[in-house]
C-alpha positions in Angstrom: 10.0 -8.9 33.2 7.0 -11.3 33.8 4.8 -9.0 31.8 7.1 -9.2 28.8 7.3 -13.0 29.0 3.5 -13.2 29.1 3.3 -10.8 26.2 5.7 -12.9 24.0 4.0 -16.1 25.1 0.6 -14.8 24.1 1.9 -13.5 20.8 3.4 -16.9 19.9 0.2 -18.6 20.9 -1.9 -16.3 18.6 0.5 -16.9 15.7 -0.2 -20.7 16.1 -3.9 -20.0 15.6 -3.3 -17.9 12.5 -4.6 -19.3 9.2 -1.8 -18.5 6.7 -2.6 -18.2 3.0 -1.5 -20.8 0.6 1.2 -20.1 -1.9 -1.4 -19.6 -4.7 -3.4 -17.2 -2.6 -0.3 -15.2 -1.6 0.9 -14.9 -5.2 -2.7 -13.9 -6.4 -3.1 -11.3 -3.7 0.4 -10.0 -4.2 -0.4 -9.6 -8.0 -3.5 -7.7 -7.1 -1.6 -5.3 -4.8 1.1 -4.7 -7.4 -1.5 -4.1 -10.1 -3.5 -1.7 -8.1 -0.3 0.2 -7.1 0.7 0.4 -10.7 -2.7 1.7 -11.8 -2.8 4.2 -9.0 0.7 5.4 -9.8 -0.3 6.1 -13.4 -3.5 7.8 -12.4 -1.8 10.0 -9.8 1.0 10.8 -12.2 -1.6 11.8 -14.9 -3.5 14.0 -12.4 -0.2 15.7 -11.3 0.8 16.3 -14.9 -2.5 17.8 -15.8 -2.6 20.0 -12.7 0.9 21.2 -13.3 0.0 22.1 -16.9 -3.1 24.0 -15.7 -1.0 25.9 -13.1 1.6 26.7 -15.8 -1.0 28.0 -18.2 -2.5 30.2 -15.3 0.9 31.6 -14.4 1.7 32.3 -18.1 -1.6 34.2 -18.5 -1.2 36.2 -15.3 2.3 37.4 -16.2 
């Protein structure tokens, strides 16, 4: 039980030393993450579509 108490006390102490981002930084970084995720989703969707078309053509030719 003492080990758990020491762990929690240490974790709380480390959180006090944490430098949290400002609201402006948090909004900007969140926008970057959302933008990167959107672009990645579009690219992966395009790659998936192209690969499915290629596989479909290959299957149509082989039959």
